[in-house]
C-alpha positions as YAML, in Angstrom:
chain: A
units: angstrom
residues:
- id: 1
  name: UNK
  ca: [19.09, -5.47, -6.72]
- id: 2
  name: UNK
  ca: [18.63, -5.36, -2.96]
- id: 3
  name: UNK
  ca: [18.51, -8.44, -0.79]
- id: 4
  name: UNK
  ca: [15.18, -8.49, 1.02]
- id: 5
  name: UNK
  ca: [15.60, -8.81, 4.78]
- id: 6
  name: UNK
  ca: [12.19, -10.35, 5.28]
- id: 7
  name: UNK
  ca: [10.33, -9.97, 8.52]
- id: 8
  name: UNK
  ca: [7.67, -12.36, 9.75]
- id: 9
  name: UNK
  ca: [5.15, -9.64, 8.86]
- id: 10
  name: UNK
  ca: [6.31, -9.38, 5.25]
- id: 11
  name: UNK
  ca: [6.47, -13.17, 4.90]
- id: 12
  name: UNK
  ca: [2.86, -13.42, 6.05]
- id: 13
  name: UNK
  ca: [1.80, -10.53, 3.82]
- id: 14
  name: UNK
  ca: [3.32, -12.31, 0.83]
- id: 15
  name: UNK
  ca: [1.00, -15.23, 1.51]
- id: 16
  name: UNK
  ca: [-1.95, -12.83, 1.62]
- id: 17
  name: UNK
  ca: [-0.92, -11.11, -1.63]
- id: 18
  name: UNK
  ca: [-0.81, -14.49, -3.37]
- id: 19
  name: UNK
  ca: [-4.57, -14.81, -2.77]
- id: 20
  name: UNK
  ca: [-5.68, -11.29, -3.75]
- id: 21
  name: UNK
  ca: [-8.18, -11.08, -6.60]
- id: 22
  name: UNK
  ca: [-10.78, -8.69, -8.02]
- id: 23
  name: UNK
  ca: [-13.22, -9.44, -5.20]
- id: 24
  name: UNK
  ca: [-10.76, -8.95, -2.32]
- id: 25
  name: UNK
  ca: [-11.21, -5.19, -2.06]
- id: 26
  name: UNK
  ca: [-12.93, -3.34, -0.46]
- id: 27
  name: UNK
  ca: [-14.79, -5.88, 1.70]
- id: 28
  name: UNK
  ca: [-12.01, -8.26, 2.75]
- id: 29
  name: UNK
  ca: [-8.68, -6.45, 2.32]
- id: 30
  name: UNK
  ca: [-7.60, -2.88, 1.63]
- id: 31
  name: UNK
  ca: [-3.97, -1.92, 1.12]
- id: 32
  name: UNK
  ca: [-4.27, 1.75, 0.16]
- id: 33
  name: UNK
  ca: [-5.88, 4.27, 2.52]
- id: 34
  name: UNK
  ca: [-5.09, 7.75, 3.82]
- id: 35
  name: UNK
  ca: [-5.79, 9.58, 7.07]
- id: 36
  name: UNK
  ca: [-5.64, 13.20, 8.25]
- id: 37
  name: UNK
  ca: [-1.93, 12.64, 8.83]
- id: 38
  name: UNK
  ca: [-1.39, 13.14, 5.09]
- id: 39
  name: UNK
  ca: [-4.13, 14.14, 2.63]
- id: 40
  name: UNK
  ca: [-7.05, 12.07, 3.89]
- id: 41
  name: UNK
  ca: [-10.13, 13.08, 5.89]
- id: 42
  name: UNK
  ca: [-10.40, 10.15, 8.32]
- id: 43
  name: UNK
  ca: [-8.92, 10.10, 11.78]
- id: 44
  name: UNK
  ca: [-6.98, 6.84, 12.28]
- id: 45
  name: UNK
  ca: [-9.46, 5.72, 14.93]
- id: 46
  name: UNK
  ca: [-12.36, 6.33, 12.52]
- id: 47
  name: UNK
  ca: [-10.58, 4.34, 9.85]
- id: 48
  name: UNK
  ca: [-10.20, 1.37, 12.19]
- id: 49
  name: UNK
  ca: [-13.83, 1.64, 13.29]
- id: 50
  name: UNK
  ca: [-14.96, 1.51, 9.66]
- id: 51
  name: UNK
  ca: [-12.62, -1.39, 8.92]
- id: 52
  name: UNK
  ca: [-14.18, -3.37, 11.75]
- id: 53
  name: UNK
  ca: [-17.72, -2.45, 10.66]
- id: 54
  name: UNK
  ca: [-16.97, -3.55, 7.08]
- id: 55
  name: UNK
  ca: [-15.38, -6.76, 8.35]
- id: 56
  name: UNK
  ca: [-11.93, -6.27, 6.83]
- id: 57
  name: UNK
  ca: [-9.53, -9.12, 7.51]
- id: 58
  name: UNK
  ca: [-6.43, -7.03, 6.87]
- id: 59
  name: UNK
  ca: [-5.33, -3.55, 5.84]
- id: 60
  name: UNK
  ca: [-2.51, -1.06, 5.57]
- id: 61
  name: UNK
  ca: [-2.66, 2.68, 6.13]
- id: 62
  name: UNK
  ca: [-0.52, 4.26, 3.41]
- id: 63
  name: UNK
  ca: [-0.20, 7.95, 4.23]
- id: 64
  name: UNK
  ca: [2.22, 9.95, 2.11]
- id: 65
  name: UNK
  ca: [5.72, 10.00, 3.61]
- id: 66
  name: UNK
  ca: [4.59, 9.37, 7.19]
- id: 67
  name: UNK
  ca: [3.55, 6.56, 9.52]
- id: 68
  name: UNK
  ca: [2.08, 8.84, 12.19]
- id: 69
  name: UNK
  ca: [-1.48, 7.79, 11.32]
- id: 70
  name: UNK
  ca: [-0.47, 4.14, 11.52]
- id: 71
  name: UNK
  ca: [1.02, 4.70, 14.98]
- id: 72
  name: UNK
  ca: [-2.22, 6.23, 16.25]
- id: 73
  name: UNK
  ca: [-4.25, 3.42, 14.69]
- id: 74
  name: UNK
  ca: [-1.97, 0.80, 16.23]
- id: 75
  name: UNK
  ca: [-2.38, 2.32, 19.68]
- id: 76
  name: UNK
  ca: [-6.15, 2.30, 19.21]
- id: 77
  name: UNK
  ca: [-6.04, -1.32, 18.04]
- id: 78
  name: UNK
  ca: [-3.97, -2.36, 21.04]
- id: 79
  name: UNK
  ca: [-6.62, -0.85, 23.28]
- id: 80
  name: UNK
  ca: [-9.33, -2.79, 21.45]
- id: 81
  name: UNK
  ca: [-7.36, -6.02, 21.75]
- id: 82
  name: UNK
  ca: [-7.27, -5.57, 25.51]
- id: 83
  name: UNK
  ca: [-11.06, -5.98, 25.53]
- id: 84
  name: UNK
  ca: [-11.81, -9.72, 25.29]
- id: 85
  name: UNK
  ca: [-15.18, -9.27, 23.57]
- id: 86
  name: UNK
  ca: [-13.59, -7.21, 20.76]
- id: 87
  name: UNK
  ca: [-10.31, -9.04, 20.23]
- id: 88
  name: UNK
  ca: [-11.67, -11.49, 17.67]
- id: 89
  name: UNK
  ca: [-13.00, -8.79, 15.31]
- id: 90
  name: UNK
  ca: [-9.84, -6.68, 15.08]
- id: 91
  name: UNK
  ca: [-8.31, -6.80, 11.56]
- id: 92
  name: UNK
  ca: [-4.65, -7.46, 10.89]
- id: 93
  name: UNK
  ca: [-2.77, -4.23, 10.18]
- id: 94
  name: UNK
  ca: [0.59, -3.97, 8.42]
- id: 95
  name: UNK
  ca: [2.88, -0.98, 8.30]
- id: 96
  name: UNK
  ca: [2.41, 1.07, 5.17]
- id: 97
  name: UNK
  ca: [3.53, 4.25, 3.41]
- id: 98
  name: UNK
  ca: [3.18, 5.86, -0.02]
- id: 99
  name: UNK
  ca: [6.41, 7.32, -1.41]
- id: 100
  name: UNK
  ca: [6.92, 9.61, -4.41]
- id: 101
  name: UNK
  ca: [9.71, 8.45, -6.71]
- id: 102
  name: UNK
  ca: [11.23, 8.92, -10.13]
- id: 103
  name: UNK
  ca: [10.82, 6.05, -12.57]
- id: 104
  name: UNK
  ca: [11.63, 6.48, -16.28]
- id: 105
  name: UNK
  ca: [11.78, 10.24, -15.68]
- id: 106
  name: UNK
  ca: [8.19, 10.52, -14.44]
- id: 107
  name: UNK
  ca: [6.92, 10.70, -10.87]
- id: 108
  name: UNK
  ca: [5.29, 7.53, -9.60]
- id: 109
  name: UNK
  ca: [4.07, 6.39, -6.20]
- id: 110
  name: UNK
  ca: [5.59, 3.34, -4.52]
- id: 111
  name: UNK
  ca: [3.76, 1.67, -1.64]
- id: 112
  name: UNK
  ca: [5.87, 0.14, 1.11]
- id: 113
  name: UNK
  ca: [4.41, -2.59, 3.33]
- id: 114
  name: UNK
  ca: [5.37, -4.64, 6.39]
- id: 115
  name: UNK
  ca: [8.66, -2.80, 6.93]
- id: 116
  name: UNK
  ca: [10.41, -2.18, 10.23]
- id: 117
  name: UNK
  ca: [9.36, 1.28, 11.42]
- id: 118
  name: UNK
  ca: [12.65, 2.19, 13.05]
- id: 119
  name: UNK
  ca: [14.99, 0.92, 10.34]
- id: 120
  name: UNK
  ca: [17.43, 3.62, 9.22]
- id: 121
  name: UNK
  ca: [16.94, 2.91, 5.52]
- id: 122
  name: UNK
  ca: [13.26, 3.91, 5.59]
- id: 123
  name: UNK
  ca: [13.78, 7.04, 7.73]
- id: 124
  name: UNK
  ca: [14.36, 9.52, 4.84]
- id: 125
  name: UNK
  ca: [10.94, 8.62, 3.44]
- id: 126
  name: UNK
  ca: [9.01, 9.21, 6.66]
- id: 127
  name: UNK
  ca: [9.59, 12.95, 7.02]
- id: 128
  name: UNK
  ca: [6.32, 14.21, 5.52]
- id: 129
  name: UNK
  ca: [7.90, 15.38, 2.29]
- id: 130
  name: UNK
  ca: [9.08, 14.10, -1.07]
- id: 131
  name: UNK
  ca: [12.78, 13.36, -1.12]
- id: 132
  name: UNK
  ca: [15.25, 14.72, -3.68]
- id: 133
  name: UNK
  ca: [18.38, 13.51, -5.40]
- id: 134
  name: UNK
  ca: [19.35, 9.87, -5.13]
- id: 135
  name: UNK
  ca: [16.72, 9.03, -2.52]
- id: 136
  name: UNK
  ca: [14.02, 10.14, -4.99]
- id: 137
  name: UNK
  ca: [14.99, 7.48, -7.52]
- id: 138
  name: UNK
  ca: [12.70, 4.45, -7.66]
- id: 139
  name: UNK
  ca: [15.60, 2.04, -7.41]
- id: 140
  name: UNK
  ca: [16.66, 3.54, -4.07]
- id: 141
  name: UNK
  ca: [13.10, 3.67, -2.74]
- id: 142
  name: UNK
  ca: [12.64, -0.03, -3.49]
- id: 143
  name: UNK
  ca: [16.02, -0.85, -1.97]
- id: 144
  name: UNK
  ca: [15.20, 1.10, 1.22]
- id: 145
  name: UNK
  ca: [11.88, -0.71, 1.66]
- id: 146
  name: UNK
  ca: [13.62, -4.06, 1.17]
- id: 147
  name: UNK
  ca: [16.40, -3.22, 3.60]
- id: 148
  name: UNK
  ca: [13.75, -2.41, 6.19]
- id: 149
  name: UNK
  ca: [12.31, -5.89, 5.67]
- id: 150
  name: UNK
  ca: [9.30, -4.74, 3.65]
- id: 151
  name: UNK
  ca: [7.62, -5.26, 0.30]
- id: 152
  name: UNK
  ca: [7.44, -2.63, -2.46]
- id: 153
  name: UNK
  ca: [4.42, -2.20, -4.74]
- id: 154
  name: UNK
  ca: [3.83, 0.18, -7.67]
- id: 155
  name: UNK
  ca: [0.64, 2.10, -6.89]
- id: 156
  name: UNK
  ca: [-2.10, 2.63, -9.54]
- id: 157
  name: UNK
  ca: [0.26, 1.80, -12.44]
- id: 158
  name: UNK
  ca: [-2.13, 3.02, -15.15]
- id: 159
  name: UNK
  ca: [-2.38, 6.57, -13.78]
- id: 160
  name: UNK
  ca: [0.92, 8.14, -14.81]
- id: 161
  name: UNK
  ca: [2.39, 10.17, -17.66]
- id: 162
  name: UNK
  ca: [3.97, 7.03, -19.04]
- id: 163
  name: UNK
  ca: [2.04, 3.83, -19.67]
- id: 164
  name: UNK
  ca: [1.87, 0.83, -17.39]
- id: 165
  name: UNK
  ca: [3.29, -1.20, -20.29]
- id: 166
  name: UNK
  ca: [6.49, 0.84, -19.85]
- id: 167
  name: UNK
  ca: [6.51, 1.37, -16.09]
- id: 168
  name: UNK
  ca: [5.81, -2.14, -14.85]
- id: 169
  name: UNK
  ca: [8.74, -3.79, -16.70]
- id: 170
  name: UNK
  ca: [11.01, -0.97, -15.51]
- id: 171
  name: UNK
  ca: [9.86, -1.39, -11.90]
- id: 172
  name: UNK
  ca: [10.23, -5.16, -12.15]
- id: 173
  name: UNK
  ca: [13.82, -4.75, -13.34]
- id: 174
  name: UNK
  ca: [14.51, -2.73, -10.17]
- id: 175
  name: UNK
  ca: [13.19, -5.50, -7.94]
- id: 176
  name: UNK
  ca: [9.70, -4.29, -7.11]
- id: 177
  name: UNK
  ca: [7.55, -6.99, -5.51]
- id: 178
  name: UNK
  ca: [4.08, -6.17, -6.77]
- id: 179
  name: UNK
  ca: [1.66, -3.88, -8.57]
- id: 180
  name: UNK
  ca: [-1.67, -2.47, -7.49]
- id: 181
  name: UNK
  ca: [-3.60, -4.44, -10.07]
- id: 182
  name: UNK
  ca: [-7.10, -3.89, -8.70]
- id: 183
  name: UNK
  ca: [-7.71, -0.13, -8.67]
- id: 184
  name: UNK
  ca: [-10.70, 2.06, -9.56]
- id: 185
  name: UNK
  ca: [-9.41, 4.73, -11.92]
- id: 186
  name: UNK
  ca: [-12.69, 6.64, -12.39]
- id: 187
  name: UNK
  ca: [-13.98, 6.55, -8.78]
- id: 188
  name: UNK
  ca: [-17.11, 4.42, -9.43]
- id: 189
  name: UNK
  ca: [-19.86, 4.07, -6.85]
- id: 190
  name: UNK
  ca: [-19.98, 1.37, -5.65]
- id: 191
  name: UNK
  ca: [-16.22, 0.91, -5.78]
- id: 192
  name: UNK
  ca: [-14.93, -1.74, -8.16]
- id: 193
  name: UNK
  ca: [-11.65, -2.23, -10.04]
- id: 194
  name: UNK
  ca: [-11.48, -0.74, -13.54]
- id: 195
  name: UNK
  ca: [-11.85, -3.85, -15.78]
- id: 196
  name: UNK
  ca: [-9.59, -2.89, -18.71]
- id: 197
  name: UNK
  ca: [-6.67, -1.53, -16.70]
- id: 198
  name: UNK
  ca: [-6.88, -4.30, -14.09]
- id: 199
  name: UNK
  ca: [-6.77, -7.00, -16.76]
- id: 200
  name: UNK
  ca: [-3.80, -5.40, -18.52]
- id: 201
  name: UNK
  ca: [-1.88, -4.91, -15.27]
- id: 202
  name: UNK
  ca: [-2.51, -8.52, -14.20]
- id: 203
  name: UNK
  ca: [-1.07, -9.82, -17.47]
- id: 204
  name: UNK
  ca: [2.09, -7.78, -16.94]
- id: 205
  name: UNK
  ca: [2.30, -8.76, -13.27]
- id: 206
  name: UNK
  ca: [2.05, -12.44, -14.15]
- id: 207
  name: UNK
  ca: [4.67, -12.08, -16.87]
- id: 208
  name: UNK
  ca: [7.17, -10.47, -14.49]
- id: 209
  name: UNK
  ca: [6.32, -12.60, -11.46]
- id: 210
  name: UNK
  ca: [4.83, -9.77, -9.40]
- id: 211
  name: UNK
  ca: [2.13, -9.80, -6.74]
- id: 212
  name: UNK
  ca: [-1.29, -8.32, -7.52]
- id: 213
  name: UNK
  ca: [-2.59, -6.06, -4.75]
- id: 214
  name: UNK
  ca: [-5.75, -4.01, -4.28]
- id: 215
  name: UNK
  ca: [-6.73, -0.77, -2.57]
- id: 216
  name: UNK
  ca: [-9.40, 1.91, -2.61]
- id: 217
  name: UNK
  ca: [-6.88, 4.78, -2.23]
- id: 218
  name: UNK
  ca: [-9.38, 6.33, 0.17]
- id: 219
  name: UNK
  ca: [-8.91, 10.06, 0.76]
- id: 220
  name: UNK
  ca: [-12.46, 10.83, 1.88]
- id: 221
  name: UNK
  ca: [-14.69, 9.69, 4.72]
- id: 222
  name: UNK
  ca: [-15.57, 6.19, 3.51]
- id: 223
  name: UNK
  ca: [-13.29, 3.18, 3.08]
- id: 224
  name: UNK
  ca: [-15.66, 1.99, 0.37]
- id: 225
  name: UNK
  ca: [-14.77, 4.93, -1.92]
- id: 226
  name: UNK
  ca: [-11.68, 6.79, -3.08]
- id: 227
  name: UNK
  ca: [-13.08, 10.32, -2.63]
...
């Protein structure tokens, strides 16, 4: 199991994750969103504008295998922070990425948060494509995120070819930090976590000492919906 080289960002994010519950998303926090830099429809600037309009306190852009959207959003945020009348409404934004990986011989998605962008360990996963070989294995994905000072979370654990009852213990054994407990599996409108799956995932997370996180997995034009 990897030793986590925690950054101040990941230490703070841990404190936030400790407080996440079924009402946290999508109005207060959102840790799963995509932009045009992977398979989403929102420009990073539009995403930030919506986040401010909603009143989000914190978020992470989790494009697939790239942080280019995050970089654009960060530049836009820095510009907003330079304007005194806007500074107080800007949400906190952590680095994020969604990485394809092999766990128990099925493909899963692992979310990385609050990692150091330029760390060499994370570089293979930021090249806009799924990795192969050893780097595709969940254990190595989790290790890379940890070495870069970040936190690793199993995305939408009840959406794979193997059950969350199998995958969560396996991910926990590899040192994963959390699970996306609050997730809407059938794209309801308005968005809300799927009750049955969320309850089952929380029980497993508590048993294995994992964080519960939440996210809309937005791919469309609204941060209040998935599609």
